[in-house]
PLY file of the C-alpha trace (Angstrom):
ply
format ascii 1.0
element vertex 363
property float x
property float y
property float z
element edge 362
property int vertex1
property int vertex2
end_header
-22.50 -127.95 -82.93
-22.84 -126.19 -85.81
-26.09 -126.87 -88.28
-23.86 -128.71 -90.93
-22.48 -131.27 -88.91
-23.64 -134.63 -90.09
-23.61 -138.06 -88.28
-22.94 -141.04 -90.38
-20.92 -144.22 -90.50
-17.88 -143.75 -92.78
-16.03 -146.75 -94.60
-12.43 -147.12 -93.48
-11.00 -146.65 -97.03
-12.57 -143.03 -97.05
-10.99 -142.18 -93.84
-7.64 -140.52 -94.30
-5.10 -139.21 -91.36
-4.50 -135.87 -90.73
-0.92 -134.80 -92.28
-0.73 -131.86 -90.15
-2.52 -132.94 -86.88
-0.85 -130.69 -84.01
-0.09 -133.86 -81.73
2.53 -134.61 -84.40
5.89 -133.07 -84.14
6.58 -130.41 -86.94
9.33 -132.45 -88.66
6.43 -135.24 -89.20
3.80 -132.63 -91.14
2.72 -133.93 -94.36
4.76 -137.19 -94.58
2.95 -140.14 -96.12
0.21 -142.05 -94.17
2.63 -144.95 -93.63
5.12 -142.89 -92.08
2.37 -141.07 -89.81
1.30 -144.99 -88.79
5.10 -145.64 -87.91
5.62 -142.59 -85.80
2.47 -143.05 -83.97
3.21 -146.73 -83.47
6.50 -145.90 -82.24
5.21 -142.98 -79.69
1.39 -142.88 -78.83
0.60 -146.05 -77.18
-1.44 -147.34 -80.45
-0.68 -150.83 -79.53
-2.78 -150.51 -76.30
-5.26 -148.61 -78.32
-5.60 -151.55 -80.71
-5.89 -154.04 -78.29
-8.87 -152.24 -76.01
-10.73 -151.81 -79.63
-10.11 -155.02 -80.95
-11.30 -156.73 -77.52
-14.47 -154.35 -76.84
-15.39 -153.17 -80.20
-15.38 -149.64 -81.00
-17.43 -147.13 -78.66
-19.77 -145.30 -80.77
-19.73 -142.18 -78.48
-16.21 -141.56 -79.66
-17.24 -140.00 -83.17
-14.21 -138.77 -85.35
-14.50 -135.43 -86.70
-13.90 -134.95 -90.17
-14.03 -132.50 -92.96
-14.29 -133.58 -96.89
-10.99 -134.05 -98.52
-10.92 -135.44 -102.08
-12.97 -138.65 -102.62
-13.32 -139.04 -99.00
-12.60 -137.42 -95.34
-9.89 -136.08 -93.43
-9.73 -137.11 -89.46
-9.27 -133.60 -87.63
-9.89 -135.20 -84.61
-9.38 -139.05 -83.68
-6.48 -139.74 -85.85
-4.96 -142.15 -83.19
-8.22 -144.30 -83.18
-8.29 -144.55 -86.83
-4.49 -145.39 -87.18
-5.27 -148.25 -84.57
-8.24 -149.29 -86.58
-6.49 -148.77 -89.94
-4.14 -151.02 -88.39
-6.54 -153.87 -86.95
-7.80 -154.25 -90.14
-4.56 -154.54 -92.14
-1.76 -155.18 -89.51
0.63 -155.53 -92.78
0.96 -151.76 -92.10
2.87 -151.79 -89.54
7.08 -151.64 -90.19
7.40 -151.76 -86.46
6.35 -153.06 -83.41
5.48 -155.99 -85.44
5.56 -158.52 -82.47
3.82 -156.62 -80.29
1.00 -156.35 -83.36
1.11 -159.80 -83.73
0.18 -160.83 -80.19
-2.77 -158.29 -80.26
-4.43 -159.78 -83.34
-3.86 -163.22 -81.50
-5.62 -161.60 -78.54
-8.30 -159.51 -80.08
-11.98 -160.59 -81.41
-12.21 -160.60 -85.12
-16.06 -160.00 -84.78
-15.37 -156.77 -82.83
-12.98 -154.79 -85.52
-15.10 -152.17 -87.04
-14.75 -151.61 -91.24
-16.64 -148.14 -90.72
-16.37 -146.08 -87.82
-18.99 -143.35 -86.79
-18.33 -139.91 -87.57
-19.21 -136.38 -87.40
-19.21 -134.39 -90.66
-18.41 -130.73 -90.93
-18.31 -128.80 -93.59
-14.90 -127.39 -93.67
-11.81 -127.92 -91.06
-12.43 -124.47 -89.65
-15.57 -125.12 -87.97
-13.79 -128.09 -86.28
-10.72 -126.45 -85.10
-13.04 -123.68 -83.47
-14.95 -126.34 -81.29
-11.13 -128.19 -80.58
-9.27 -125.07 -79.27
-12.36 -125.08 -76.65
-12.29 -128.71 -75.86
-8.16 -128.95 -75.62
-7.36 -125.61 -74.01
-10.09 -124.57 -72.23
-13.63 -127.04 -72.18
-12.48 -130.42 -70.94
-11.21 -130.71 -67.76
-8.82 -133.56 -67.08
-9.47 -136.17 -64.76
-7.01 -136.29 -61.81
-5.52 -139.39 -61.10
-7.26 -139.90 -57.99
-10.53 -140.06 -59.90
-9.12 -142.31 -62.61
-7.95 -144.47 -59.56
-11.68 -144.33 -58.19
-12.67 -145.28 -61.61
-10.91 -148.14 -62.31
-11.05 -149.72 -58.57
-15.01 -149.64 -59.28
-14.30 -151.63 -62.71
-12.33 -153.86 -60.91
-14.87 -154.59 -58.11
-18.05 -154.70 -60.32
-16.60 -156.57 -63.56
-13.45 -158.75 -62.27
-13.98 -159.26 -58.41
-13.84 -162.52 -58.75
-10.47 -162.50 -60.58
-6.87 -161.94 -58.99
-5.33 -158.42 -58.90
-3.06 -159.31 -61.97
-5.82 -160.89 -64.05
-8.27 -157.90 -63.34
-5.64 -155.69 -63.94
-4.82 -157.26 -67.44
-8.62 -157.19 -68.30
-9.13 -153.42 -67.58
-6.18 -152.85 -69.20
-7.29 -154.29 -72.33
-10.85 -152.57 -72.05
-9.20 -148.85 -71.50
-6.13 -149.34 -73.77
-3.48 -149.09 -71.39
-0.88 -151.19 -69.80
-1.47 -154.04 -67.07
1.42 -153.15 -65.17
0.19 -149.24 -64.98
-2.97 -150.41 -64.41
-2.07 -152.91 -61.55
0.13 -149.76 -59.76
-3.00 -147.61 -59.65
-5.31 -150.24 -58.32
-3.01 -151.22 -55.48
-2.04 -147.42 -55.22
-6.23 -147.32 -54.21
-5.39 -149.92 -51.81
-2.82 -147.98 -50.28
-5.29 -144.65 -50.45
-8.04 -146.40 -48.97
-5.90 -147.16 -45.95
-5.04 -143.80 -45.30
-8.53 -142.56 -45.83
-9.96 -145.28 -43.25
-7.30 -143.82 -40.65
-8.91 -140.09 -41.36
-5.85 -139.29 -43.08
-3.79 -139.57 -39.87
-5.50 -136.32 -39.00
-3.11 -134.71 -40.76
-3.81 -130.89 -40.70
-5.79 -130.00 -44.08
-5.22 -133.27 -45.50
-8.27 -134.85 -46.96
-9.65 -136.36 -50.23
-9.51 -133.04 -52.07
-5.92 -132.41 -51.15
-4.24 -135.96 -51.14
-1.82 -136.30 -54.42
-2.77 -139.65 -55.39
0.30 -139.11 -57.94
2.91 -139.69 -54.51
1.53 -143.31 -54.22
1.64 -144.22 -57.94
4.98 -142.99 -58.27
6.38 -144.43 -54.82
5.07 -148.02 -55.85
7.12 -147.94 -58.96
10.40 -147.75 -56.70
11.71 -150.89 -54.89
12.84 -149.65 -51.65
9.66 -147.56 -51.05
7.37 -150.70 -52.01
9.14 -152.79 -49.57
9.33 -150.05 -46.64
5.34 -149.92 -47.08
5.03 -153.78 -47.16
3.40 -153.49 -50.55
4.07 -156.98 -52.43
2.92 -157.01 -56.24
3.56 -160.73 -56.63
0.88 -161.67 -53.85
-2.61 -162.15 -54.77
-3.42 -159.36 -52.24
-0.59 -156.90 -52.99
-1.54 -155.42 -49.52
-2.30 -158.01 -47.18
0.90 -157.15 -45.24
0.97 -153.50 -45.63
3.04 -152.07 -42.82
0.80 -149.79 -41.26
3.30 -147.80 -39.17
5.55 -147.14 -41.93
2.62 -146.01 -44.24
2.05 -143.68 -41.70
5.48 -141.99 -41.78
5.14 -142.14 -45.29
1.78 -140.16 -45.12
3.57 -137.25 -42.75
6.90 -136.87 -44.76
4.89 -136.30 -47.81
1.90 -134.00 -46.14
2.47 -133.18 -42.83
3.65 -129.68 -42.78
5.94 -127.75 -39.93
5.33 -124.18 -38.28
7.26 -122.85 -41.76
4.60 -124.49 -43.71
6.86 -126.93 -45.31
6.89 -130.80 -45.53
10.06 -133.25 -44.99
10.14 -134.19 -48.55
7.82 -133.30 -51.72
7.02 -135.74 -54.05
8.86 -134.76 -57.09
10.70 -137.57 -59.01
14.39 -136.49 -57.62
12.87 -136.57 -54.18
11.07 -139.90 -54.26
14.23 -141.30 -55.99
16.59 -139.99 -53.04
13.86 -141.28 -50.46
13.84 -144.47 -52.42
17.58 -144.89 -52.13
17.93 -144.05 -48.53
14.85 -147.08 -47.74
17.66 -149.24 -48.99
20.25 -148.19 -47.15
19.85 -149.46 -43.08
22.15 -146.27 -41.72
20.72 -143.87 -44.28
16.92 -144.82 -43.34
17.59 -144.97 -39.41
18.90 -141.57 -40.00
16.15 -140.02 -42.02
13.51 -141.68 -39.76
15.27 -139.98 -36.87
14.60 -136.40 -38.25
17.95 -136.05 -40.74
17.10 -134.02 -43.80
16.44 -135.87 -47.02
19.77 -134.55 -48.61
21.85 -135.09 -45.92
20.46 -138.69 -45.21
20.81 -139.42 -48.94
24.75 -138.66 -48.72
24.65 -141.41 -46.22
23.82 -144.00 -49.28
26.58 -142.38 -51.21
30.38 -142.67 -51.58
31.65 -139.76 -49.21
34.54 -139.61 -51.50
32.68 -139.27 -54.60
30.84 -136.65 -53.18
33.86 -135.05 -52.16
35.15 -134.79 -55.37
32.09 -133.57 -57.32
31.67 -130.66 -54.90
35.43 -129.87 -55.13
35.39 -130.05 -59.12
32.25 -128.25 -59.30
33.52 -125.11 -57.09
36.91 -125.31 -59.47
34.77 -125.11 -62.32
32.82 -122.02 -61.31
35.96 -120.26 -60.09
37.87 -120.71 -63.55
34.32 -119.34 -65.00
34.61 -116.58 -62.56
38.34 -116.12 -63.37
37.58 -115.84 -67.16
35.49 -113.24 -67.14
36.83 -110.89 -64.05
38.44 -108.71 -66.56
35.78 -107.92 -68.16
33.60 -107.23 -65.22
32.98 -103.15 -64.37
30.74 -103.38 -61.53
31.62 -106.00 -59.21
28.62 -106.91 -56.86
29.10 -105.70 -53.09
30.28 -108.61 -51.35
32.50 -110.16 -53.61
35.81 -109.53 -51.35
34.29 -111.21 -48.51
33.13 -113.83 -50.38
36.74 -114.44 -51.79
37.82 -114.12 -48.61
35.02 -117.01 -47.32
36.53 -119.30 -50.16
39.95 -118.49 -48.90
39.24 -119.57 -45.96
37.41 -122.61 -46.62
40.22 -123.82 -48.99
42.95 -123.37 -46.25
40.79 -125.23 -44.07
39.71 -128.19 -46.42
43.41 -128.29 -47.11
44.26 -128.39 -42.71
42.03 -131.48 -42.68
43.37 -133.13 -45.84
46.30 -133.18 -44.07
45.25 -134.22 -40.68
43.45 -137.01 -41.73
46.69 -138.02 -43.60
48.83 -137.72 -40.59
46.48 -140.08 -38.81
46.71 -142.63 -41.34
50.35 -142.76 -40.75
0 1
1 2
2 3
3 4
4 5
5 6
6 7
7 8
8 9
9 10
10 11
11 12
12 13
13 14
14 15
15 16
16 17
17 18
18 19
19 20
20 21
21 22
22 23
23 24
24 25
25 26
26 27
27 28
28 29
29 30
30 31
31 32
32 33
33 34
34 35
35 36
36 37
37 38
38 39
39 40
40 41
41 42
42 43
43 44
44 45
45 46
46 47
47 48
48 49
49 50
50 51
51 52
52 53
53 54
54 55
55 56
56 57
57 58
58 59
59 60
60 61
61 62
62 63
63 64
64 65
65 66
66 67
67 68
68 69
69 70
70 71
71 72
72 73
73 74
74 75
75 76
76 77
77 78
78 79
79 80
80 81
81 82
82 83
83 84
84 85
85 86
86 87
87 88
88 89
89 90
90 91
91 92
92 93
93 94
94 95
95 96
96 97
97 98
98 99
99 100
100 101
101 102
102 103
103 104
104 105
105 106
106 107
107 108
108 109
109 110
110 111
111 112
112 113
113 114
114 115
115 116
116 117
117 118
118 119
119 120
120 121
121 122
122 123
123 124
124 125
125 126
126 127
127 128
128 129
129 130
130 131
131 132
132 133
133 134
134 135
135 136
136 137
137 138
138 139
139 140
140 141
141 142
142 143
143 144
144 145
145 146
146 147
147 148
148 149
149 150
150 151
151 152
152 153
153 154
154 155
155 156
156 157
157 158
158 159
159 160
160 161
161 162
162 163
163 164
164 165
165 166
166 167
167 168
168 169
169 170
170 171
171 172
172 173
173 174
174 175
175 176
176 177
177 178
178 179
179 180
180 181
181 182
182 183
183 184
184 185
185 186
186 187
187 188
188 189
189 190
190 191
191 192
192 193
193 194
194 195
195 196
196 197
197 198
198 199
199 200
200 201
201 202
202 203
203 204
204 205
205 206
206 207
207 208
208 209
209 210
210 211
211 212
212 213
213 214
214 215
215 216
216 217
217 218
218 219
219 220
220 221
221 222
222 223
223 224
224 225
225 226
226 227
227 228
228 229
229 230
230 231
231 232
232 233
233 234
234 235
235 236
236 237
237 238
238 239
239 240
240 241
241 242
242 243
243 244
244 245
245 246
246 247
247 248
248 249
249 250
250 251
251 252
252 253
253 254
254 255
255 256
256 257
257 258
258 259
259 260
260 261
261 262
262 263
263 264
264 265
265 266
266 267
267 268
268 269
269 270
270 271
271 272
272 273
273 274
274 275
275 276
276 277
277 278
278 279
279 280
280 281
281 282
282 283
283 284
284 285
285 286
286 287
287 288
288 289
289 290
290 291
291 292
292 293
293 294
294 295
295 296
296 297
297 298
298 299
299 300
300 301
301 302
302 303
303 304
304 305
305 306
306 307
307 308
308 309
309 310
310 311
311 312
312 313
313 314
314 315
315 316
316 317
317 318
318 319
319 320
320 321
321 322
322 323
323 324
324 325
325 326
326 327
327 328
328 329
329 330
330 331
331 332
332 333
333 334
334 335
335 336
336 337
337 338
338 339
339 340
340 341
341 342
342 343
343 344
344 345
345 346
346 347
347 348
348 349
349 350
350 351
351 352
352 353
353 354
354 355
355 356
356 357
357 358
358 359
359 360
360 361
361 362
């Protein structure tokens, strides 16, 4: 830390938001403080942060980093925290999210709302930016979701073990400035993870606590059919009481067990988990996938085949029309062009014959 940096608690009225904060989009730069507050209320989870500070007080280890500006100080690091405290002290500043803020003000402890904030004062902005460049780009390592889940689970068992999952999630959400539903999903996900860990990760080669992607659990628990497949019941006091152990083993295998080509049956991308969710909501598709059918083919069983056929034909037609529009400007055709065109001709004939046969059978 530069020698010029000084620690001091500064009254709220002397602290100003940074109008060119890098986290603001360029269109918001140099806007009024009122406009910046409105943007942050809509985009920066500010309501949850207000609830956390208003419930627990301001943590003195989270100093704002400030530089002198006019009669006060401009906050270079900590604009969300400053915004939350400003709104807690003066909720009338809010022109959006008013109902949520009214609810926050009913839930917080007025005695915990600070009117001054601990700050580190630097002589100029450049000193702070030099530090922040290291902190945000290089120096501070973000916690992985599994580490966050383990920490939240420790809070639950240590501080709120006598409460239900719903109530403990609500209390922890207040503490950390997050949403109750997110905290609950992470806590339940960690319970699911512990079951996998207790089974030695089903002895899947290369899978342990260092290679397990907890995000797959968190994302899966946001999809109703996967939740039902795993036997998780968020409405129950113990959501994993009736966990389907065999299905959990299958889910883990699909995502983490690699074949001879070093590929899993599905990766944990959002699109693939959405497809799995659709498959598990359809009996025929589920049976086919469990028996080994590839993900995309099993997913086709969940859709109207006539619609899939229409999309495939119209997509092919669009691509061929594009090729036709530029063919007269192409000087050097790729080597397999004639063979591909012949294959297209054979396929269109085959498809047409199949359609004619189907029509004849209907009559």
